[in-house]
All heavy atoms as an XYZ file, in Angstrom:
758
protein
N      46.285    -15.292     32.589
C      45.237    -14.370     32.826
C      44.634    -14.494     34.216
O      44.217    -15.687     34.504
C      44.155    -14.474     31.623
C      42.958    -13.556     31.853
S      41.671    -13.671     30.663
C      42.515    -13.111     29.212
N      44.498    -13.549     34.933
C      43.836    -13.565     36.247
C      42.336    -13.386     36.074
O      41.856    -12.959     35.155
C      44.404    -12.576     37.294
O      44.057    -11.288     36.778
C      45.998    -12.668     37.345
N      41.636    -13.755     37.267
C      40.142    -13.572     37.256
C      39.878    -12.126     36.922
O      38.867    -11.777     36.321
C      39.549    -14.264     38.518
C      38.004    -14.174     38.276
C      40.059    -13.551     39.656
C      37.331    -14.967     37.216
N      40.536    -11.254     37.660
C      40.228     -9.827     37.492
C      40.509     -9.311     36.100
O      39.768     -8.522     35.559
C      41.143     -8.996     38.494
C      40.703     -9.221     39.932
O      39.547     -9.472     40.184
O      41.555     -9.109     40.880
N      41.554     -9.775     35.460
C      41.803     -9.421     34.058
C      40.639     -9.982     33.172
O      40.253     -9.261     32.257
C      43.141    -10.021     33.593
C      44.371     -9.447     34.141
C      45.661    -10.031     33.758
O      45.709    -11.304     33.840
N      46.671     -9.309     33.438
N      40.290    -11.157     33.476
C      39.251    -11.816     32.664
C      37.966    -10.931     32.770
O      37.236    -10.671     31.778
C      38.867    -13.229     33.058
N      37.545    -10.579     33.957
C      36.304     -9.754     34.194
C      36.479     -8.425     33.489
O      35.490     -7.946     32.899
C      36.080     -9.696     35.653
C      35.548    -11.165     36.120
C      34.930     -8.675     35.920
C      35.397    -11.179     37.656
N      37.616     -7.831     33.583
C      37.767     -6.506     32.958
C      37.716     -6.635     31.492
O      37.065     -5.749     30.813
C      39.167     -5.936     33.375
C      39.394     -4.597     32.757
C      40.784     -4.006     33.200
O      41.661     -4.650     33.674
N      40.972     -2.687     32.986
N      38.294     -7.635     30.929
C      38.216     -7.948     29.380
C      36.809     -8.059     28.989
O      36.339     -7.444     27.987
C      39.038     -9.124     29.027
O      40.431     -8.991     29.405
C      38.895     -9.388     27.587
N      36.018     -8.837     29.739
C      34.628     -9.095     29.449
C      33.757     -7.743     29.604
O      32.835     -7.504     28.780
C      34.016    -10.125     30.214
C      34.621    -11.479     29.957
C      34.136    -12.551     30.920
C      34.362    -11.960     28.553
N      34.057     -6.985     30.620
C      33.288     -5.726     30.860
C      33.500     -4.712     29.805
O      32.547     -3.989     29.532
C      33.733     -5.187     32.170
O      33.410     -6.072     33.215
N      34.671     -4.673     29.156
C      34.907     -3.644     28.162
C      34.063     -3.773     27.031
O      33.606     -2.634     26.335
C      36.380     -3.726     27.676
C      37.289     -3.233     28.729
C      38.841     -3.536     28.325
O      39.106     -4.233     27.301
N      39.686     -3.071     29.055
N      33.602     -4.973     26.595
C      32.706     -5.111     25.409
C      31.317     -5.486     25.706
O      30.564     -5.887     24.796
C      33.420     -6.045     24.446
O      33.648     -7.318     24.942
N      30.933     -5.650     26.951
C      29.692     -6.186     27.329
C      28.457     -5.266     26.913
O      28.414     -4.141     27.229
C      29.568     -6.326     28.901
C      28.445     -6.957     29.422
O      27.447     -7.216     28.710
O      28.407     -7.289     30.625
N      27.670     -5.855     26.030
C      26.533     -5.006     25.589
C      25.415     -4.858     26.526
O      24.570     -3.979     26.342
C      25.994     -5.852     24.347
C      26.225     -7.305     24.740
C      27.614     -7.151     25.556
N      25.365     -5.585     27.665
C      24.274     -5.488     28.535
C      24.062     -4.175     29.237
O      23.031     -3.631     29.331
C      24.294     -6.624     29.599
C      24.082     -7.977     28.664
C      23.230     -6.479     30.586
C      24.224     -9.190     29.480
N      25.078     -3.526     29.784
C      24.907     -2.311     30.596
C      24.341     -1.137     29.825
O      23.483     -0.402     30.344
C      26.275     -1.960     31.277
C      27.019     -3.247     31.185
C      26.518     -4.027     29.937
N      24.836     -0.911     28.628
C      24.522      0.207     27.817
C      23.372     -0.023     26.798
O      22.567      0.774     26.472
C      25.719      0.791     27.207
C      26.729      1.370     28.182
C      27.865      2.028     27.497
C      28.865      2.546     28.609
N      30.089      3.160     28.020
N      23.584     -1.121     26.112
C      22.636     -1.409     24.952
C      21.322     -2.159     25.339
O      20.361     -1.869     24.654
C      23.404     -2.193     23.902
C      24.583     -1.363     23.305
C      25.316     -2.192     22.298
C      24.170     -0.057     22.814
N      21.391     -3.083     26.295
C      20.183     -3.805     26.567
C      19.105     -2.847     27.186
O      17.909     -3.131     26.767
C      20.443     -4.905     27.581
C      19.387     -6.072     27.645
C      19.059     -6.614     26.285
C      19.878     -7.205     28.615
N      19.364     -1.907     27.942
C      18.315     -0.977     28.465
C      17.709     -0.203     27.210
O      16.496     -0.005     27.253
C      19.105      0.018     29.323
C      20.278     -0.786     29.783
C      20.666     -1.577     28.678
N      18.503      0.017     26.163
C      17.965      0.651     24.934
C      16.892     -0.176     24.340
O      15.796      0.260     23.852
C      19.048      1.055     24.072
C      20.092      2.031     24.536
C      19.448      3.318     24.986
O      18.707      4.023     24.238
N      19.817      3.707     26.221
N      17.115     -1.501     24.318
C      16.167     -2.394     23.721
C      14.966     -2.548     24.562
O      13.767     -2.374     24.082
C      16.805     -3.813     23.596
C      15.780     -4.864     23.116
C      17.909     -3.850     22.619
N      15.132     -2.615     25.889
C      13.995     -2.623     26.785
C      13.133     -1.414     26.720
O      11.899     -1.464     26.905
C      14.376     -2.946     28.150
C      15.005     -4.329     28.331
C      15.401     -4.699     29.751
C      15.892     -6.032     29.859
N      16.075     -6.492     31.234
N      13.651     -0.196     26.461
C      12.942      1.040     26.366
C      12.376      1.199     24.988
O      11.619      2.227     24.737
C      13.865      2.180     26.716
C      14.334      2.335     28.213
C      15.434      3.363     28.353
C      13.141      2.488     29.128
N      12.650      0.314     24.136
C      12.155      0.524     22.610
C      12.963      1.473     21.840
O      12.484      1.776     20.688
N      14.003      1.934     22.338
C      14.913      2.884     21.510
C      15.750      2.056     20.492
O      16.333      2.764     19.568
C      15.715      3.721     22.455
C      14.947      4.578     23.352
C      15.800      5.470     24.205
C      14.928      6.486     25.090
N      15.811      7.310     25.845
N      15.956      0.857     20.608
C      16.666      0.037     19.789
C      16.069     -1.234     19.769
O      15.384     -1.777     20.566
C      18.083     -0.169     20.372
C      19.072     -1.041     19.608
S      20.666     -1.215     20.427
C      21.449      0.252     19.969
N      16.026     -1.864     18.463
C      15.442     -3.196     18.305
C      16.431     -4.265     18.632
O      17.637     -4.114     18.367
C      14.972     -3.291     16.841
C      13.797     -2.402     16.483
C      13.361     -2.662     15.033
C      12.231     -1.705     14.769
N      11.580     -1.961     13.448
N      15.848     -5.341     19.163
C      16.816     -6.493     19.543
C      17.516     -7.028     18.269
O      18.500     -7.611     18.297
C      15.943     -7.596     20.114
N      16.894     -6.834     17.019
C      17.436     -7.263     15.819
C      18.394     -6.285     15.230
O      18.815     -6.545     14.079
C      16.279     -7.691     14.825
O      15.473     -6.497     14.582
C      15.478     -8.777     15.443
N      18.664     -5.101     15.750
C      19.537     -4.114     15.209
C      20.823     -4.750     14.841
O      21.555     -5.494     15.669
C      19.718     -3.026     16.255
C      20.499     -1.873     15.766
O      19.960     -0.934     15.180
O      21.770     -1.878     16.006
N      21.320     -4.425     13.721
C      22.595     -4.981     13.124
C      23.778     -4.617     14.010
O      24.684     -5.482     14.216
C      22.875     -4.580     11.678
N      23.860     -3.378     14.458
C      24.932     -3.016     15.352
C      24.935     -3.688     16.681
O      25.976     -4.113     17.081
N      23.691     -3.870     17.259
C      23.713     -4.690     18.501
C      24.097     -6.088     18.313
O      24.821     -6.643     19.112
C      22.290     -4.548     19.034
C      21.993     -5.445     20.276
C      22.959     -4.935     21.480
C      20.582     -5.285     20.717
N      23.684     -6.727     17.234
C      24.050     -8.073     16.901
C      25.591     -8.161     16.622
O      26.226     -9.150     17.270
C      23.311     -8.616     15.589
C      21.895     -8.583     15.721
C      21.373    -10.092     15.609
N      20.016    -10.049     15.835
C      19.446    -11.048     16.410
N      20.094    -12.098     16.823
N      18.151    -11.045     16.514
N      26.173     -7.188     15.996
C      27.639     -7.229     15.834
C      28.380     -7.136     17.154
O      29.458     -7.862     17.401
C      28.044     -6.192     14.847
N      27.923     -6.240     17.988
C      28.612     -6.027     19.204
C      28.390     -7.251     20.133
O      29.285     -7.710     20.836
C      28.001     -4.755     20.029
C      28.465     -3.468     19.268
C      28.433     -4.765     21.443
C      27.758     -2.243     19.615
N      27.137     -7.906     20.123
C      26.909     -9.046     20.786
C      27.768    -10.280     20.411
O      28.283    -10.992     21.137
C      25.384     -9.393     20.869
O      24.674     -8.230     21.340
C      25.094    -10.631     21.711
N      27.858    -10.389     19.129
C      28.688    -11.501     18.529
C      30.143    -11.354     18.970
O      30.795    -12.320     19.342
C      28.623    -11.494     17.009
C      27.343    -12.155     16.446
C      27.254    -13.632     16.666
O      28.221    -14.270     16.759
O      26.085    -14.156     16.878
N      30.685    -10.081     18.883
C      31.995     -9.917     19.305
C      32.258    -10.181     20.716
O      33.192    -10.798     21.078
C      32.472     -8.496     18.996
N      31.257     -9.800     21.522
C      31.349    -10.021     23.038
C      31.375    -11.488     23.256
O      32.062    -11.987     24.234
C      30.227     -9.355     23.751
C      30.251     -9.584     25.192
C      31.033     -9.020     26.175
C      29.241    -10.279     25.968
N      30.716     -9.452     27.398
C      29.589    -10.195     27.273
C      28.107    -11.051     25.563
C      28.848    -10.888     28.316
C      27.482    -11.743     26.605
C      27.749    -11.575     27.850
N      30.430    -12.237     22.576
C      30.391    -13.747     22.818
C      31.667    -14.369     22.385
O      32.163    -15.310     23.147
C      29.207    -14.307     21.993
C      27.784    -13.932     22.482
C      26.734    -14.345     21.480
C      27.490    -14.623     23.825
N      32.229    -13.957     21.350
C      33.600    -14.486     20.994
C      34.631    -14.207     21.982
O      35.487    -15.037     22.237
N      34.660    -12.983     22.474
C      35.562    -12.565     23.530
C      35.432    -13.414     24.756
O      36.396    -13.883     25.272
C      35.471    -11.020     23.858
O      35.771    -10.301     22.698
C      36.518    -10.686     24.981
N      34.187    -13.580     25.144
C      33.795    -14.404     26.293
C      34.348    -15.787     26.073
O      34.940    -16.381     27.073
C      32.327    -14.432     26.518
C      31.917    -14.448     27.999
C      30.981    -13.573     28.484
C      32.382    -15.530     28.899
C      30.564    -13.630     29.771
C      31.910    -15.544     30.085
C      31.022    -14.617     30.627
O      30.683    -14.663     31.881
N      34.161    -16.365     24.917
C      34.631    -17.739     24.721
C      36.148    -17.830     24.852
O      36.689    -18.668     25.393
C      34.129    -18.348     23.357
C      34.473    -19.783     23.175
C      33.807    -20.363     22.064
O      32.856    -19.842     21.542
N      34.178    -21.643     21.694
N      36.750    -16.821     24.267
C      38.256    -16.817     24.317
C      38.779    -16.705     25.799
O      39.757    -17.360     26.171
C      38.895    -15.661     23.501
C      38.783    -15.866     22.068
C      39.281    -14.634     21.258
C      39.072    -14.797     19.835
N      39.369    -13.617     19.045
N      38.125    -15.896     26.540
C      38.469    -15.755     27.931
C      38.325    -17.085     28.688
O      39.195    -17.536     29.561
C      37.675    -14.605     28.641
C      37.721    -14.628     30.173
C      38.085    -13.320     28.157
N      37.161    -17.799     28.427
C      36.920    -19.008     29.097
C      37.946    -20.031     28.655
O      38.429    -20.795     29.486
C      35.420    -19.489     28.725
C      35.308    -21.052     29.094
C      34.418    -18.615     29.322
N      38.248    -20.008     27.406
C      39.315    -21.153     26.999
C      40.692    -20.756     27.449
O      41.444    -21.690     27.526
C      39.233    -21.136     25.439
C      37.928    -21.842     24.873
C      37.754    -21.710     23.462
O      38.466    -20.962     22.742
O      36.766    -22.396     22.924
N      40.951    -19.473     27.737
C      42.244    -19.158     28.187
C      42.443    -19.290     29.791
O      43.534    -19.305     30.236
C      42.569    -17.657     27.810
N      41.326    -19.479     30.410
C      41.307    -19.515     31.906
C      41.480    -20.872     32.483
O      40.952    -21.213     33.527
N      42.240    -21.630     31.907
C      42.462    -23.084     32.397
C      42.833    -23.134     33.895
O      42.543    -24.196     34.496
C      43.505    -23.779     31.476
C      43.193    -23.724     30.005
C      41.907    -24.517     29.680
O      41.576    -25.485     30.379
N      41.232    -24.240     28.610
N      43.565    -22.255     34.400
C      44.058    -22.293     35.740
C      43.107    -21.860     36.798
O      43.509    -21.830     37.974
C      45.380    -21.611     35.797
N      41.921    -21.330     36.501
C      40.999    -20.793     37.512
C      40.501    -21.889     38.274
O      40.287    -23.027     37.843
C      39.778    -20.132     36.725
C      40.137    -18.847     35.971
C      39.450    -18.492     34.877
C      41.328    -18.140     36.241
C      39.752    -17.258     34.137
C      41.565    -16.922     35.591
C      40.853    -16.556     34.561
N      40.221    -21.552     39.585
C      39.627    -22.502     40.498
C      38.088    -22.517     40.320
O      37.582    -21.616     39.589
C      40.034    -22.261     41.938
C      39.584    -20.917     42.474
O      38.563    -20.285     41.984
O      40.174    -20.464     43.474
N      37.433    -23.274     41.016
C      35.995    -23.409     40.888
C      35.327    -22.078     41.242
O      34.320    -21.775     40.569
C      35.412    -24.602     41.802
C      34.098    -25.090     41.551
C      33.810    -25.418     40.047
C      33.760    -26.277     42.419
N      35.720    -21.409     42.292
C      35.157    -20.109     42.679
C      35.236    -19.071     41.529
O      34.281    -18.301     41.276
N      36.377    -19.069     40.942
C      36.589    -18.071     39.852
C      35.715    -18.444     38.661
O      35.118    -17.553     38.058
C      38.041    -18.146     39.333
N      35.539    -19.728     38.379
C      34.660    -20.225     37.284
C      33.284    -19.692     37.554
O      32.482    -19.324     36.705
C      34.785    -21.626     36.985
C      35.975    -21.928     36.227
C      36.985    -22.802     36.622
C      36.402    -21.503     34.936
N      37.925    -22.861     35.612
C      37.622    -22.043     34.601
C      35.797    -20.693     33.986
C      38.253    -21.745     33.370
C      36.461    -20.352     32.803
C      37.698    -21.033     32.534
N      32.811    -19.799     38.835
C      31.473    -19.360     39.112
C      31.219    -17.893     38.948
O      30.189    -17.511     38.534
C      31.097    -19.733     40.630
C      30.988    -21.266     40.802
C      30.442    -21.641     42.131
N      30.199    -23.013     42.261
C      30.785    -23.779     43.197
N      31.686    -23.212     44.088
N      30.601    -25.074     43.268
N      32.294    -17.161     39.155
C      32.162    -15.747     38.872
C      32.135    -15.399     37.420
O      31.550    -14.421     36.972
C      33.417    -14.990     39.436
C      33.320    -14.912     41.007
C      34.592    -14.223     41.548
N      34.649    -12.769     41.028
C      35.751    -12.104     41.275
N      36.850    -12.529     41.853
N      35.795    -10.790     40.837
N      32.637    -16.311     36.547
C      32.632    -16.129     35.126
C      31.432    -16.773     34.432
O      31.320    -16.669     33.239
C      33.937    -16.627     34.511
C      35.208    -15.753     34.723
C      36.413    -16.489     34.150
C      35.031    -14.479     34.119
N      30.660    -17.369     35.124
C      29.513    -18.062     34.557
C      28.754    -17.204     33.499
O      28.133    -16.148     33.993
C      28.569    -18.657     35.622
C      27.463    -19.565     35.091
O      27.328    -19.696     33.915
O      26.756    -20.147     35.921
N      28.703    -17.545     32.298
C      27.929    -16.679     31.354
C      26.427    -16.841     31.388
O      25.718    -16.027     30.793
C      28.531    -17.232     30.004
C      28.829    -18.639     30.247
C      29.367    -18.682     31.735
N      25.903    -17.884     31.991
C      24.498    -18.166     31.903
C      23.606    -17.000     32.283
O      22.660    -16.683     31.570
C      24.195    -19.445     32.666
C      24.668    -20.670     31.918
C      24.382    -21.864     32.758
C      24.942    -23.199     32.119
N      26.380    -23.226     32.096
N      23.823    -16.321     33.383
C      22.938    -15.184     33.814
C      22.880    -14.074     32.676
O      21.882    -13.514     32.373
C      23.556    -14.606     35.116
C      24.208    -15.883     35.662
C      24.819    -16.543     34.570
N      24.053    -13.793     32.207
C      24.148    -12.718     31.115
C      23.450    -13.198     29.869
O      22.748    -12.470     29.165
C      25.527    -12.402     30.891
C      26.268    -11.818     32.227
C      27.519    -11.172     32.018
N      27.393     -9.719     31.710
C      26.982     -8.874     32.575
N      26.470     -9.164     33.727
N      26.848     -7.597     32.253
N      23.706    -14.418     29.492
C      23.143    -14.958     28.316
C      21.610    -15.059     28.516
O      20.812    -14.757     27.545
C      23.653    -16.448     27.990
C      25.132    -16.586     27.596
C      25.482    -17.904     27.511
C      25.286    -15.752     26.269
N      21.105    -15.359     29.672
C      19.656    -15.369     29.850
C      19.011    -13.993     29.648
O      17.937    -13.891     29.075
C      19.399    -15.877     31.326
C      19.546    -17.328     31.559
O      19.717    -18.119     30.478
O      19.651    -17.810     32.737
N      19.712    -12.883     30.048
C      19.240    -11.522     29.748
C      19.070    -11.343     28.277
O      18.232    -10.667     27.880
C      20.115    -10.565     30.523
C      20.191    -10.512     32.016
C      21.223     -9.538     32.488
C      18.703    -10.071     32.464
N      20.184    -11.702     27.566
C      20.153    -11.453     26.108
C      19.131    -12.298     25.418
O      18.423    -11.762     24.477
C      21.519    -11.730     25.589
C      22.657    -10.810     26.021
C      24.082    -11.382     25.603
C      22.436     -9.420     25.453
N      18.932    -13.507     25.886
C      17.881    -14.367     25.296
C      16.538    -13.763     25.580
O      15.644    -13.668     24.762
C      18.054    -15.808     25.785
C      19.359    -16.379     25.256
C      16.862    -16.675     25.465
C      19.827    -17.670     25.956
N      16.350    -13.380     26.886
C      15.001    -12.942     27.314
C      14.643    -11.587     26.385
O      13.536    -11.435     26.093
C      15.047    -12.505     28.740
C      13.756    -11.971     29.300
C      13.893    -11.659     30.792
O      14.344    -12.483     31.507
O      13.720    -10.410     31.086
N      15.572    -10.891     26.144
C      15.369     -9.473     25.414
C      15.249     -9.785     23.841
O      14.931     -8.863     23.048
C      16.531     -8.585     25.654
N      15.506    -11.087     23.446
C      15.380    -11.388     22.017
C      16.573    -10.999     21.163
O      16.561    -10.978     19.974
N      17.756    -10.694     21.826
C      18.945    -10.330     21.077
C      19.606    -11.633     20.441
O      20.078    -11.550     19.349
C      20.009     -9.654     22.029
C      21.223     -9.260     21.290
C      19.307     -8.329     22.533
N      19.556    -12.616     21.197
C      20.090    -14.007     20.744
C      19.092    -15.045     21.192
O      18.234    -14.796     22.027
C      21.515    -14.373     21.248
C      22.584    -13.418     20.722
C      21.552    -14.364     22.731
N      19.194    -16.170     20.594
C      18.362    -17.329     20.981
C      19.215    -18.313     21.692
O      20.400    -18.398     21.571
C      17.708    -18.025     19.733
O      18.745    -18.501     18.951
C      16.794    -17.072     18.944
N      18.664    -19.215     22.416
C      19.396    -20.267     23.266
C      20.104    -21.158     22.335
O      21.130    -21.707     22.727
C      18.406    -21.041     24.176
N      19.615    -21.429     21.119
C      20.321    -22.353     20.182
C      21.217    -21.574     19.235
O      21.671    -22.126     18.210
C      19.333    -23.217     19.408
C      18.355    -22.456     18.668
O      18.324    -21.111     18.727
O      17.588    -23.063     17.781
N      21.466    -20.328     19.415
C      22.428    -19.506     18.559
C      23.814    -20.181     18.672
O      24.240    -20.508     19.729
C      22.444    -18.064     19.027
C      23.238    -17.123     18.127
N      24.576    -17.085     18.202
C      22.811    -16.325     17.238
C      24.982    -16.239     17.294
N      23.959    -15.845     16.697
N      24.506    -20.376     17.492
C      25.772    -21.108     17.510
C      26.760    -20.541     18.513
O      27.493    -21.190     19.182
C      26.282    -20.904     16.080
C      25.053    -20.720     15.295
C      24.046    -19.977     16.040
N      26.858    -19.180     18.669
C      27.867    -18.603     19.643
C      27.401    -18.793     21.042
O      28.343    -18.980     21.857
C      27.922    -17.088     19.364
O      28.475    -16.845     18.005
N      26.169    -18.856     21.288
C      25.633    -19.120     22.657
C      25.938    -20.582     22.940
O      26.478    -20.845     24.126
C      24.196    -18.857     22.726
C      23.587    -19.324     24.141
C      23.948    -17.357     22.589
N      25.578    -21.509     22.170
C      25.880    -22.947     22.493
C      27.405    -23.194     22.490
O      27.871    -24.017     23.372
C      25.275    -23.793     21.422
O      25.730    -23.547     20.070
C      23.731    -23.708     21.453
N      28.212    -22.537     21.734
C      29.716    -22.702     21.791
C      30.212    -22.225     23.047
O      31.067    -22.864     23.776
C      30.321    -22.127     20.575
N      29.750    -20.990     23.511
C      30.190    -20.515     24.820
C      29.741    -21.401     25.903
O      30.574    -21.594     26.887
C      29.720    -19.102     24.995
C      29.973    -18.365     26.335
C      31.400    -18.392     26.570
C      29.400    -16.934     26.373
N      28.520    -21.791     25.977
C      28.069    -22.647     27.072
C      28.861    -24.016     27.041
O      29.248    -24.409     28.173
C      26.656    -22.950     26.817
C      25.668    -21.897     27.380
O      25.979    -21.249     28.468
N      24.562    -21.692     26.786
N      29.142    -24.564     25.948
C      29.911    -25.791     25.876
C      31.347    -25.561     26.378
O      31.838    -26.448     27.199
C      29.932    -26.354     24.434
N      31.937    -24.490     25.988
C      33.349    -24.203     26.476
C      33.345    -24.012     27.921
O      34.246    -24.483     28.740
C      33.895    -22.841     25.721
N      32.301    -23.329     28.503
C      32.231    -23.043     29.907
C      32.055    -24.312     30.653
O      32.681    -24.607     31.718
C      31.168    -22.054     30.234
C      31.046    -21.731     31.796
C      31.997    -20.869     32.298
C      30.078    -22.385     32.545
C      31.969    -20.655     33.673
C      30.058    -22.056     33.862
C      31.004    -21.261     34.500
N      31.178    -25.215     30.238
C      30.905    -26.481     30.875
C      32.167    -27.288     30.883
O      32.508    -28.002     31.950
C      29.881    -27.218     30.221
C      28.421    -26.630     30.478
C      28.015    -26.475     31.942
O      28.364    -27.398     32.720
O      27.452    -25.397     32.254
N      32.969    -27.404     29.892
C      34.203    -28.069     29.739
C      35.207    -27.485     30.802
O      35.846    -28.232     31.557
C      34.845    -28.016     28.365
C      34.236    -28.973     27.361
C      35.093    -28.982     26.104
N      35.335    -27.653     25.478
C      34.449    -27.064     24.539
N      33.335    -27.681     24.275
N      34.732    -25.935     24.028
N      35.292    -26.127     30.898
C      36.261    -25.570     31.782
C      35.798    -25.819     33.264
O      36.661    -26.076     34.079
C      36.291    -24.054     31.528
N      34.534    -25.757     33.480
C      34.040    -25.953     34.806
C      34.305    -27.434     35.238
O      34.697    -27.722     36.326
C      32.502    -25.622     34.932
C      31.826    -25.597     36.261
C      32.485    -24.451     37.087
C      30.374    -25.325     36.100
N      34.079    -28.362     34.357
C      34.291    -29.850     34.565
C      35.855    -30.070     34.906
O      36.151    -30.858     35.772
C      33.895    -30.624     33.452
N      36.658    -29.286     34.241
C      38.128    -29.390     34.437
C      38.573    -28.879     35.746
O      39.596    -29.202     36.302
N      37.825    -27.884     36.347
C      38.146    -27.235     37.503
C      37.675    -28.048     38.736
O      38.191    -27.947     39.804
C      37.664    -25.759     37.660
N      36.632    -28.836     38.566
C      36.037    -29.522     39.675
C      36.555    -30.929     39.743
O      36.611    -31.607     40.638
């Protein structure tokens, strides 16, 4: 998988561009079951992309850093910092980053 393929894969299911504004505008609740399902699926996809990207260099890993996007979801109340999928993704990313540096 190339970095461009990885970013494209993540972009296809990313809840932030379309759904997070709905939460911020009050049109959707952060606890909405549909939003949670989409977010969970995206977190799982993100973790798979990270785990499959073993050959990425440090620059590519920096482009894939999930922390800024996770921070947005946490700030909006969609997930918590200690949510199992969030901690698993962060751990997988840290392992991958350590392997690249």
